[in-house]
C-alpha positions in Angstrom: 82.2 74.7 222.2 78.8 76.2 223.0 78.9 79.4 225.1 77.8 79.4 228.7 75.4 82.2 228.0 73.6 80.1 225.3 73.3 77.1 227.6 71.8 79.4 230.3 69.3 80.8 227.8 68.2 77.2 226.8 67.8 76.3 230.5 65.6 79.4 231.2 63.5 78.8 228.0 63.0 75.2 229.0 61.8 76.2 232.4 59.3 78.6 230.9 57.9 75.9 228.5 57.5 73.4 231.3 55.7 76.1 233.4 53.2 76.8 230.6 52.5 73.1 230.1 51.9 72.7 233.8 49.5 75.6 233.8 47.5 74.1 230.9 47.3 70.6 232.3 45.1 71.3 235.4 42.5 73.0 233.3 41.4 69.7 231.7 38.1 68.5 233.2 35.3 66.2 232.2 33.6 67.3 229.0 29.9 68.2 229.6 27.5 66.8 227.0 24.0 68.1 226.5 21.8 67.4 223.4 24.7 66.1 221.3 23.9 68.5 218.4 26.3 71.4 219.0 29.4 71.9 217.0 31.6 71.6 220.1 30.0 68.3 221.1 30.2 66.7 217.7 33.8 67.8 217.4 34.6 66.1 220.8 32.9 62.9 219.6 34.7 63.0 216.3 38.1 63.3 218.1 37.1 60.4 220.4 36.4 58.1 217.4 39.7 59.0 215.8 41.4 56.3 218.0 38.4 54.3 219.2 36.4 51.7 217.2 33.3 51.9 219.4 31.8 53.8 222.4 33.4 51.3 224.7 36.9 51.4 223.2 37.2 48.4 220.9 34.1 46.5 222.2 30.9 46.7 220.2 28.1 47.1 222.8 24.6 48.4 223.6 26.1 51.8 223.9 26.7 51.9 220.2 23.2 50.8 219.3 21.6 53.3 221.7 23.7 56.2 220.4 22.9 55.2 216.8 19.2 55.2 217.5 19.5 58.6 219.2 21.3 60.2 216.3 18.7 58.7 213.8 15.9 60.4 215.7 17.7 63.8 215.4 18.6 63.3 211.7 22.1 64.8 212.1 24.5 65.2 209.2 28.1 64.1 209.9 29.8 65.3 206.7 32.3 67.4 208.6 33.0 64.7 211.2 34.7 61.9 209.2 35.5 59.7 212.2 32.0 60.0 213.6 30.6 59.2 210.2 32.8 56.1 209.9 31.5 54.9 213.3 27.9 55.5 212.2 28.2 53.5 209.0 30.1 50.7 210.8 27.5 50.5 213.6 24.6 50.5 211.1 26.2 47.5 209.4 26.7 45.6 212.6 23.1 46.4 213.8 21.9 44.3 210.8 23.8 41.3 212.1 21.4 39.3 214.3 24.3 37.7 216.3 25.7 41.2 217.2 22.5 43.3 217.4 21.4 41.5 220.6 23.2 43.7 223.0 22.2 44.7 226.5 19.8 47.7 226.3 20.9 51.0 227.8 19.8 54.6 227.8 21.3 57.7 226.3 22.0 59.0 229.8 24.3 56.0 230.5 26.0 56.6 227.1 26.7 60.3 228.1 28.0 59.3 231.5 30.4 56.9 229.8 31.6 59.6 227.5 32.0 62.0 230.4 34.4 59.6 232.0 36.4 59.1 228.8 36.5 62.5 227.2 38.3 65.5 228.8 37.4 69.1 228.0 40.5 70.8 226.7 41.4 74.4 227.6 40.4 76.1 224.5 42.2 79.4 225.2 43.8 80.3 221.9 46.1 82.7 223.7 47.5 80.1 225.9 48.1 77.7 223.0 49.7 80.4 221.0 52.0 81.4 223.9 53.0 77.8 224.4 53.7 77.2 220.7 55.7 80.4 220.5 57.9 79.5 223.5 58.4 76.0 222.2 59.5 77.4 218.8 62.0 79.7 220.6 63.4 76.7 222.6 63.9 74.7 219.3 65.6 77.7 217.7 68.0 77.9 220.7 68.8 74.2 220.5 69.4 74.5 216.8 71.8 77.3 217.5 73.5 75.1 220.1 73.9 72.4 217.4 75.5 74.8 215.0 78.0 76.0 217.7 78.8 72.4 218.7 79.8 71.4 215.1 76.8 69.2 214.5 75.0 71.5 212.1 71.7 71.0 213.9 71.0 67.9 211.9 68.5 65.6 213.5 69.8 62.3 214.9 73.4 63.5 214.5 75.4 63.3 217.7 77.9 65.9 218.8 80.9 65.8 216.6 79.0 65.5 213.4 79.3 61.7 213.0 76.1 60.2 211.6 75.0 56.9 213.2 73.8 54.6 210.4 71.1 52.2 211.5 67.7 50.9 210.4 64.6 52.0 212.2 63.3 49.8 215.0 61.4 46.8 213.8 62.7 46.8 210.2 65.8 45.2 208.6 68.0 44.9 205.5 68.4 41.7 203.6 71.7 40.3 202.2 71.9 38.8 198.7 72.0 35.2 200.3 68.8 36.0 202.2 67.1 37.5 199.2 68.0 34.4 197.1 66.2 32.2 199.6 63.2 34.5 199.8 62.8 34.6 196.0 62.7 30.8 195.8 60.2 30.6 198.6 58.0 33.3 197.1 58.2 31.4 193.7 57.1 28.2 195.5 54.2 30.0 197.3 53.0 31.7 194.1 53.2 28.4 192.2 51.0 26.9 194.9 48.4 29.7 194.7 48.4 29.4 190.9 48.0 25.6 191.1 44.7 26.3 192.9 43.6 28.7 190.2 44.2 32.1 191.9 44.8 35.4 190.1 46.7 38.3 191.7 45.8 42.0 192.5 47.6 44.9 194.2 46.3 47.6 196.5 47.9 50.9 197.8 50.3 50.6 200.8 48.2 53.2 202.6 44.5 53.6 203.0 42.0 56.1 204.3 42.1 55.7 208.0 38.4 55.1 208.4 38.8 52.1 206.0 41.0 50.4 208.6 39.6 51.7 211.9 37.2 49.4 213.7 38.2 46.2 211.9 40.9 44.7 214.2 39.5 44.9 217.7 42.1 45.6 220.4 44.8 45.4 217.7 43.6 48.7 216.2 46.1 50.4 218.4 48.9 48.9 216.2 47.9 50.7 213.1 50.5 53.2 211.8 48.8 56.6 211.3 50.2 59.0 208.7 50.3 62.8 209.0 47.4 64.7 207.4 48.0 64.7 203.7 46.0 67.3 201.8 43.0 66.9 204.0 42.9 63.1 204.1 43.5 61.1 207.2 45.6 58.1 206.1 47.2 55.0 207.7 49.6 52.3 206.5 47.8 49.0 205.8 47.7 46.6 208.8 47.0 43.5 206.7 45.9 42.6 203.1 42.4 41.4 204.0 40.6 44.7 204.8 42.1 46.4 201.6 40.8 43.3 199.7 37.3 43.8 201.1 37.4 47.5 200.2 38.6 46.5 196.7 35.7 44.1 196.2 33.2 46.6 197.4 34.6 49.5 195.2 34.7 47.3 192.1 31.4 45.4 192.8 33.2 42.1 192.7 31.1 39.1 193.9 33.3 36.2 192.8 37.1 36.1 192.8 39.9 33.8 193.9 42.9 36.0 194.4 46.4 36.0 195.9 48.3 39.0 197.1 51.9 39.2 198.3 52.9 42.6 199.7 54.3 44.4 202.8 52.1 45.4 205.7 52.9 47.5 208.8 52.2 47.2 212.5 53.3 49.3 215.4 54.1 46.2 217.4 56.9 45.4 219.9 59.4 43.8 217.4 61.6 40.8 217.8 63.7 40.2 214.7 65.0 36.8 216.0 61.4 35.5 216.2 60.4 37.0 212.9 58.1 39.7 214.4 58.7 42.9 212.6 57.0 46.3 212.1 57.3 46.0 208.3 56.8 42.5 206.8 55.4 40.6 203.9 52.1 38.7 204.0 51.2 36.1 201.4 47.4 36.0 201.2 45.0 33.6 199.4 41.3 34.4 199.5 38.1 33.0 197.9 35.2 35.5 197.6 31.7 34.3 196.5 28.6 32.3 197.5 29.5 28.6 197.5 28.5 25.5 199.3 29.5 25.1 203.0 33.1 24.4 203.9 34.4 23.7 200.3 36.5 26.9 200.0 37.4 26.7 203.7 38.9 23.2 203.3 40.9 24.3 200.3 42.5 27.1 202.3 43.6 24.5 204.9 45.0 22.3 202.1 47.0 25.3 200.8 48.6 25.9 204.2 49.5 22.2 204.4 51.1 22.3 200.9 53.1 25.4 201.5 54.5 24.4 205.0 55.2 20.9 203.8 57.3 22.4 201.0 59.5 24.3 203.4 62.2 22.9 205.6 60.7 24.3 208.9 59.9 21.1 210.8 56.6 19.7 212.0 53.5 21.8 212.2 49.9 21.7 213.1 46.9 23.6 211.6 44.5 24.5 214.4 40.9 25.0 213.4 37.9 26.3 215.3 34.6 28.2 214.5 33.5 31.6 215.8 29.9 30.3 216.2 31.3 27.5 218.5 33.1 30.1 220.6 30.0 32.3 220.8 28.0 29.2 221.8 30.5 28.5 224.6 30.2 32.0 225.9 26.4 31.8 225.7 26.1 28.5 227.7 28.7 29.7 230.2 26.6 32.8 231.1 28.6 35.5 229.3 26.5 38.6 228.2 26.2 39.0 224.5 27.9 42.5 224.6 31.0 40.9 226.2 31.5 38.1 223.6 34.1 40.0 221.5 36.2 41.2 224.5 36.2 37.7 226.2 37.1 36.3 222.8 40.2 38.5 222.7 41.2 37.1 226.1 40.8 33.5 224.9 43.0 34.5 221.9 45.9 34.9 224.3 46.0 31.3 225.4 48.7 30.5 222.8 51.1 32.9 224.7 49.8 32.9 228.3 48.7 30.1 230.7 45.0 29.8 231.6 45.5 31.3 235.0 46.6 34.6 233.5 43.9 34.6 230.9 41.3 33.9 233.6 42.6 36.8 235.7 42.3 39.2 232.8 38.7 38.0 232.2 37.7 38.5 235.8 39.8 41.3 237.1 40.1 43.5 234.0 36.9 42.7 232.1 34.5 42.1 234.9 33.4 38.5 234.1 32.3 36.5 237.1 34.6 33.7 238.2 32.0 31.0 237.7 31.5 31.8 234.1 35.3 32.1 233.6 35.8 28.6 235.0 33.2 27.1 232.8 34.9 28.7 229.7 38.2 27.2 230.9 36.7 23.7 230.8 35.9 24.1 227.1 38.9 26.1 225.7 41.4 23.5 227.0 39.9 20.8 224.7 41.3 19.7 221.4 41.0 16.7 219.1 39.2 15.6 215.9 35.9 14.3 214.8 35.5 12.4 218.1 35.6 15.7 220.0 32.8 17.1 217.8 30.6 14.1 218.6 31.3 14.5 222.3 30.4 18.2 222.2 27.2 17.5 220.3 26.1 15.3 223.2 27.1 17.9 225.8 25.3 21.0 227.1 27.0 23.0 224.4 24.5 21.6 221.9 21.8 23.5 223.7 23.1 26.5 221.9 21.8 26.7 218.3 24.7 28.8 217.4 27.3 26.3 218.7 25.4 23.4 217.1 25.6 25.0 213.7 29.3 25.6 214.2 29.9 22.0 215.2 28.1 20.7 212.1 30.3 23.0 209.9 33.4 21.8 211.7 32.4 18.1 211.2 32.0 18.8 207.4 35.4 20.7 207.3 37.3 17.8 208.9 35.6 15.4 206.4 36.8 17.5 203.5 40.3 17.8 204.9 40.4 14.0 205.2 39.5 13.7 201.5 42.2 16.2 200.6 44.7 14.2 202.6 45.6 16.8 205.2 43.9 15.5 208.4 47.2 14.3 209.9 48.2 18.0 210.4 44.8 19.4 211.4 43.6 19.7 215.0 40.2 21.0 216.2 41.3 23.3 219.0 38.7 25.2 221.1 41.3 27.6 222.5 41.8 29.1 219.0 40.0 32.5 218.9 41.8 34.8 216.4 41.2 38.3 217.9 40.3 40.2 214.8 36.7 41.5 214.7 35.8 40.6 211.2 35.9 36.8 211.4 32.4 35.2 211.3 32.9 31.5 210.8 35.7 29.0 210.5 39.1 30.2 211.8 42.5 28.5 211.5 46.1 29.0 212.6 49.2 27.1 211.8 51.9 26.7 214.4 55.3 25.0 214.4 55.8 22.1 216.9 59.0 23.4 218.5 61.5 21.2 216.6 63.3 24.2 215.1 66.6 25.2 216.7 69.2 27.8 216.1 72.9 27.4 215.6 73.4 27.1 219.4 70.8 24.3 219.7 68.2 26.5 221.3 64.5 26.3 220.4 63.3 29.1 218.0 59.8 30.3 219.1 58.0 32.1 216.4 54.4 31.6 217.3 51.8 31.2 214.5 53.2 31.0 210.9 49.8 31.1 209.1 46.3 32.2 210.0 42.9 33.1 208.5 39.3 32.3 208.5 35.8 33.2 207.1 34.7 36.9 207.1 31.3 37.1 205.4 30.4 40.6 206.6 33.6 42.6 205.8 32.8 43.5 202.2 29.3 44.7 203.3 30.8 47.2 205.7 32.2 49.1 202.7 29.4 48.5 200.2 27.0 51.5 200.0 24.1 49.1 199.6 25.4 46.8 202.4 25.8 44.0 199.7 27.4 41.1 201.4 30.0 38.9 199.7 31.0 35.8 201.6 34.8 35.4 201.9 37.3 33.0 203.3 41.1 33.2 203.2 44.5 32.5 204.7 47.6 34.5 205.2 51.1 33.0 205.4 53.4 34.6 207.9 56.4 34.4 205.6 58.8 36.4 207.8 58.5 34.0 210.7 59.2 31.1 208.3 62.2 32.9 207.0 63.6 33.3 210.5 63.5 29.4 210.8 65.0 28.9 207.4 67.8 31.4 208.0 68.7 29.6 211.3 68.8 26.3 209.5 71.1 27.7 206.9 73.4 29.1 209.5 73.5 25.8 211.4 74.1 23.7 208.3 76.6 26.3 206.7 74.8 26.0 203.4 76.2 28.0 200.4 73.5 29.9 198.6 73.8 31.0 194.9 73.0 34.7 194.8 73.2 35.0 190.9 71.6 32.9 188.2 74.3 33.4 185.6 74.6 30.4 183.3 77.5 31.4 181.2 80.6 33.5 181.7 82.6 34.7 178.6 86.3 34.6 179.2 89.2 36.1 177.1 92.6 34.3 177.3 94.6 37.2 175.7 94.6 40.9 175.7 92.8 43.3 173.3 89.8 40.9 172.8 87.2 42.9 174.7 85.1 43.7 171.6 85.0 40.1 170.5 84.0 39.1 174.0 81.2 41.7 174.0 79.9 40.4 170.6 79.5 36.9 172.1 77.8 38.2 175.2 75.4 40.2 173.1 74.5 37.2 171.1 73.9 35.1 174.2 71.7 37.8 175.8 69.6 38.0 172.6 69.0 34.2 172.9 67.8 34.6 176.5 70.9 32.9 178.0 71.9 34.5 181.3 75.5 35.7 180.7 78.2 37.8 182.3 81.7 38.9 181.5 84.4 41.0 183.2 84.1 44.8 183.2 87.9 45.0 182.7 89.4 45.2 179.2 92.2 42.8 179.9 91.3 40.7 182.9 93.5 37.8 184.1 92.1 34.4 183.0 92.7 33.0 186.5 90.6 35.7 188.1 87.8 35.1 185.6 87.7 31.3 186.3 87.8 32.0 190.0 84.7 34.2 189.7 82.9 31.4 188.0 83.7 29.0 190.8 82.8 31.4 193.6 79.4 32.1 192.1 78.5 28.7 190.9 78.4 29.5 187.2 78.3 26.2 185.3 79.8 27.1 181.9 82.4 29.4 180.5 83.0 30.4 176.9 86.8 30.9 176.3 88.0 32.9 173.4 91.6 33.5 172.2 93.4 34.6 169.0 93.8 31.0 167.8 90.1 30.2 168.4 89.1 33.4 166.5 91.3 32.4 163.5 89.5 29.0 163.3 86.0 30.4 163.9 85.5 28.5 167.1 85.3 29.0 170.8 86.0 26.7 173.7 83.1 25.7 175.9 84.4 24.8 179.4 82.6 23.0 182.3 83.6 24.9 185.4 83.0 21.9 187.8 84.9 19.2 185.7 87.2 21.6 183.9 86.6 19.8 180.6 86.8 21.9 177.4 85.4 21.2 173.9 85.7 23.3 170.7 82.4 24.5 169.3 81.8 26.5 166.1 80.5 30.0 166.7 77.4 29.3 164.8 76.6 26.2 167.0 77.4 27.9 170.3 73.8 28.8 171.3 72.4 25.4 170.5 75.2 23.6 172.3 74.7 25.7 175.5 71.0 25.1 175.4 71.5 21.4 175.2 74.0 21.3 178.1 71.8 23.5 180.3 68.5 21.8 179.1 67.1 25.1 178.0 64.2 25.0 175.5 64.6 27.2 172.4 62.7 30.6 172.6 60.2 29.6 169.9 58.9 26.8 172.2 
């Protein structure tokens, strides 16, 4: 038991720490900016861009263009401000994009006023910080001492009494052999589909420099997992496979590649394992990089989604398609300012989860869009259909926008190619599809299940989108030192969400899954034959036949046969003293229980014939 005196010391020390924190907090005030060239000012801006993509949080605006021009006139060097340097390079790239560079003009005074509201001046008294850190260290030492007295050893996450609670972290999970067997088959099917379309594979690190990832995901940037400072490098776990692919292309000066990549990604999201939404999960990506004729690679990506989802037992699905240029045109004709396009787009992206009334309220109340413009947007984004809808929109006021008209022409060509590929029946042109990621520039698509999937209790399983992607022509140029642009289009299969459906189907149907691929089990009928058994096992392994045997010297024959039945092993080789004397073995079919004698020299050929295995030389 912990002493009363120790508990009282912890209480007093805790009070002191809280008092020091309270004294420090009121000293925070608005940071005062001047000429933006002092070390303190640049440090404050660098800290600001650590977690923000742009001046206005995650929205590219005239603030960024104004600040960039101001810095260019002063010829400042940001080598010691890595986050500020990343913002500068990113903004320079976007300023060359005609569709994004037309932002509302502003002044450096307005920019500084915006920063003043967002950045707080910290109390830089080293003494106060040292005192607080010292007192916190004392408090931790006392708590550690309490843990030792209480029998817990002071170990983290160990409750009083010393019993360790074994659990996985929030948003991650273990997978049982039955689950892994299904996953392997699905991965094999997906890889086979990617290879059928001529793709080659690559791999990239699981973590990247933070400035590689920051500024690419819009409002979702807050979901990036940051890592602790590692040897002077600010790192983060990869959020997807697309941005690392773009960095890979820029680093290796690749202008043409058709690649697939299957790997884990990480998002600090609110997890729901039942719905397949995790913090660690696999993505299966297929991308085509290179300069090609319009919509040909884009249509192939839609076809790949159709092939993969049709090959899985997940029910009906639809592939929604739209175009970022059509969305920008809608915002334009509805009176949305150019610098609000991306933030309004992120609101539209929520229509698959929220009703229009909630999305409209966010646009008007939170983002400052006038109600009339929001209502006009609402008329468009609730439309969906096929080629007939495109013709209707080309005759509407939307065609007054050159941007929208180009997007509609692209969409008409995409649907025509999808019809040739035989996948029109699952494709829907849906104006509510927005895809909130910043890097999309053209066609976007998203596959969703139609709600037929049910769990073992007969309830609907809602997993949201199961595939998504689009065209991102400017992403590689963001990393290339010469701003060399490489047009790209790709799709990502949300495999974890599909697995949640498949696992529910298996539970409902009580399907038995083979977790081993063993083809032959070598059985001994009498004692003291372990070495003869091992000789046969070794021979079968050498001939690439998947073989097992018991790890006991003298196992019971009944137990060996039962193992074969439980694991679905089709054949057994049975040896006994009489068989060894005659130079033969018995080859037994586990399902029919029929046995035939086979010469030891003919065993491999006989097994290959029965299992329809081609000889190794072929």
